[in-house]
C-alpha positions as CSV (number, residue, x, y, z in Angstrom):
1,X,-0.1,0.1,0.0
2,X,1.4,3.5,-1.0
3,X,1.8,5.9,1.8
4,X,2.9,9.3,2.7
5,X,4.3,10.3,5.9
6,X,4.4,14.2,7.3
7,X,6.7,14.8,10.4
8,X,7.1,17.9,12.1
9,X,6.2,20.0,9.1
10,X,6.5,23.7,9.8
11,X,6.0,26.6,7.2
12,X,6.0,30.3,7.7
13,X,6.2,33.4,5.3
14,X,8.3,35.9,7.3
15,X,6.5,36.2,10.9
16,X,3.3,34.5,9.6
17,X,3.1,31.0,10.5
18,X,0.9,28.9,8.0
19,X,1.9,25.3,9.4
20,X,3.1,24.3,12.6
21,X,4.4,20.8,13.6
22,X,1.8,19.1,11.1
23,X,1.8,15.5,11.5
24,X,0.3,13.0,9.1
25,X,0.1,9.8,7.6
26,X,-1.8,9.1,4.3
27,X,-2.5,6.0,2.7
28,X,-5.4,4.5,0.3
29,X,-7.8,3.3,3.0
30,X,-9.2,6.7,3.1
31,X,-10.4,9.8,1.1
32,X,-8.9,12.7,2.9
33,X,-10.4,16.2,2.9
34,X,-8.0,19.1,4.1
35,X,-9.9,22.1,5.8
36,X,-8.0,25.3,7.2
37,X,-9.3,28.1,9.1
38,X,-6.8,30.6,8.0
39,X,-7.6,29.6,4.2
40,X,-4.0,29.2,3.0
41,X,-3.1,26.0,5.2
42,X,-4.1,23.4,2.9
43,X,-2.7,24.9,0.0
44,X,0.4,25.7,1.5
45,X,0.4,21.9,2.5
46,X,0.1,21.0,-1.2
47,X,3.1,22.8,-2.3
48,X,5.2,21.4,0.4
49,X,4.4,18.0,-0.8
50,X,5.1,18.9,-4.4
51,X,8.5,20.5,-3.3
52,X,7.3,23.8,-4.6
53,X,8.3,25.8,-1.4
54,X,11.0,25.1,1.3
55,X,9.8,24.0,4.8
56,X,11.2,22.8,7.8
57,X,10.3,19.1,9.1
58,X,10.1,15.7,6.7
59,X,7.8,14.5,4.2
60,X,8.8,10.7,3.7
61,X,7.3,10.0,0.0
62,X,10.0,8.2,-1.9
63,X,9.2,7.3,-5.4
64,X,5.9,8.7,-4.8
65,X,4.5,10.6,-8.0
66,X,1.9,13.3,-7.6
67,X,-1.0,14.7,-9.9
68,X,-2.1,18.1,-8.6
69,X,-5.4,20.2,-9.7
70,X,-4.9,23.5,-8.2
71,X,-8.0,25.9,-7.6
72,X,-6.9,28.4,-10.2
73,X,-5.0,27.3,-13.4
74,X,-3.6,29.4,-15.8
75,X,-5.2,29.2,-18.9
76,X,-3.3,28.6,-21.9
77,X,-5.3,30.7,-24.5
78,X,-4.6,29.8,-28.0
79,X,-4.2,26.0,-27.4
80,X,-7.1,23.7,-28.3
81,X,-8.8,21.4,-25.7
82,X,-7.1,18.3,-27.5
83,X,-3.7,20.2,-27.9
84,X,-4.0,20.9,-24.3
85,X,-4.5,18.0,-23.0
86,X,-1.9,16.0,-25.6
87,X,0.9,18.8,-24.2
88,X,0.5,18.0,-20.5
89,X,0.2,14.3,-21.1
90,X,3.4,14.1,-23.1
91,X,4.9,15.1,-19.8
92,X,4.0,11.6,-18.3
93,X,4.1,9.5,-21.5
94,X,6.0,9.6,-24.7
95,X,2.8,8.6,-26.7
96,X,-0.7,9.6,-26.2
97,X,-3.5,7.5,-26.7
98,X,-6.1,10.0,-28.6
99,X,-8.6,7.4,-27.7
100,X,-8.4,7.6,-24.3
101,X,-8.7,11.4,-24.2
102,X,-11.7,11.3,-26.2
103,X,-13.3,8.5,-24.0
104,X,-12.8,10.9,-21.1
105,X,-13.9,13.8,-23.1
106,X,-17.1,12.1,-23.8
107,X,-17.4,11.0,-20.0
108,X,-17.5,14.7,-19.2
109,X,-19.9,15.5,-22.2
110,X,-17.4,17.8,-23.9
111,X,-16.0,15.8,-26.7
112,X,-17.7,18.3,-29.1
113,X,-15.4,21.4,-27.6
114,X,-12.0,19.2,-28.3
115,X,-11.0,21.6,-31.3
116,X,-12.1,24.9,-29.4
117,X,-9.7,27.1,-28.0
118,X,-9.1,27.1,-24.2
119,X,-9.9,30.5,-23.9
120,X,-13.6,30.1,-25.7
121,X,-14.8,27.8,-22.9
122,X,-17.2,28.4,-19.9
123,X,-15.6,28.1,-16.4
124,X,-17.3,24.8,-15.9
125,X,-16.0,23.3,-19.2
126,X,-12.5,24.6,-18.4
127,X,-12.5,22.9,-14.8
128,X,-13.8,19.7,-16.8
129,X,-10.6,19.9,-19.1
130,X,-8.3,20.4,-16.0
131,X,-10.1,17.5,-14.2
132,X,-9.6,15.2,-17.1
133,X,-5.9,16.3,-17.3
134,X,-5.5,15.4,-13.6
135,X,-7.2,11.8,-13.9
136,X,-5.3,10.9,-16.7
137,X,-1.9,11.5,-15.4
138,X,-0.1,8.3,-14.0
139,X,0.2,9.3,-10.5
140,X,0.1,7.6,-7.1
141,X,-1.2,10.7,-5.5
142,X,-3.7,13.0,-6.5
143,X,-3.9,16.5,-4.5
144,X,-7.0,18.4,-5.5
145,X,-8.1,21.9,-4.4
146,X,-11.8,22.3,-4.8
147,X,-12.2,20.2,-7.8
148,X,-16.0,20.5,-7.7
149,X,-16.0,24.4,-8.2
150,X,-17.8,24.9,-11.4
151,X,-19.0,21.2,-12.3
152,X,-22.7,20.5,-12.8
153,X,-24.4,17.6,-10.7
154,X,-23.9,14.9,-13.6
155,X,-19.9,15.6,-14.0
156,X,-19.9,15.6,-9.8
157,X,-20.9,11.9,-10.0
158,X,-18.5,11.1,-12.7
159,X,-15.7,12.6,-11.0
160,X,-16.3,11.2,-7.8
161,X,-17.0,7.6,-9.3
162,X,-13.3,8.1,-11.0
163,X,-11.9,9.0,-7.7
164,X,-13.3,5.7,-6.3
165,X,-11.8,3.9,-9.1
166,X,-8.5,5.3,-8.4
167,X,-8.5,4.6,-4.7
168,X,-9.6,0.8,-5.3
169,X,-6.6,0.7,-7.3
170,X,-4.2,1.9,-4.3
171,X,-4.1,5.6,-5.1
172,X,-4.1,8.4,-2.4
173,X,-6.7,11.0,-2.9
174,X,-6.3,14.4,-0.7
175,X,-8.9,16.9,-1.5
176,X,-8.7,20.4,-0.3
177,X,-12.2,21.9,0.4
178,X,-14.4,23.5,3.0
179,X,-17.5,21.4,1.5
180,X,-16.5,17.8,2.1
181,X,-20.3,16.9,2.7
182,X,-20.5,17.2,-0.8
183,X,-18.5,14.1,-1.5
184,X,-20.2,11.1,-1.1
185,X,-17.5,8.9,0.1
186,X,-18.1,6.4,3.0
187,X,-14.6,6.0,3.9
188,X,-13.4,9.9,4.3
189,X,-11.2,11.4,6.7
190,X,-11.3,15.3,7.6
191,X,-8.0,16.8,8.6
192,X,-7.9,20.2,9.9
193,X,-4.7,21.9,8.9
194,X,-3.9,25.3,10.6
195,X,-1.1,27.3,12.0
196,X,-1.8,25.5,15.5
197,X,-1.8,22.1,14.2
């Protein structure tokens, strides 16, 4: 079973303490929901896991591959949906299976948009594209920051079913949100992350 261990993790920006002595162990037994009173603790923890910022303490995650869906994604304006997905998936794979991309576009009811430019899409449709990119990544751990934002009901159900599939395969799912009751998982665990953790 894949696992991540966070030991005595501390992070501050100047005098502003965001994470203080955080200790966690994450595995595929639960879907984890991170909340934070100060609003930045959960995103900062993600950045520490991804090594996008320095920190004190230790993260034990040898050979773990992460896939990250931030709450705000920079939109590459003049690329189509298909070009965007191919571009990002080639980071993980030498060859990209267009049939799998089409399958996911159909699953989220946006196959008709695959030749549209990203800037032409609505917020909800862009979110579906970003979710597809994340789900198609060959990762061990999925870090998701408010992933349901902008999604219609059908897409939310589809997305949660895919997350359940990933978890059953032994992947670790960590979701940063204040709205964990919106997620229909039986085996969820809520973790409060803040400066007093």
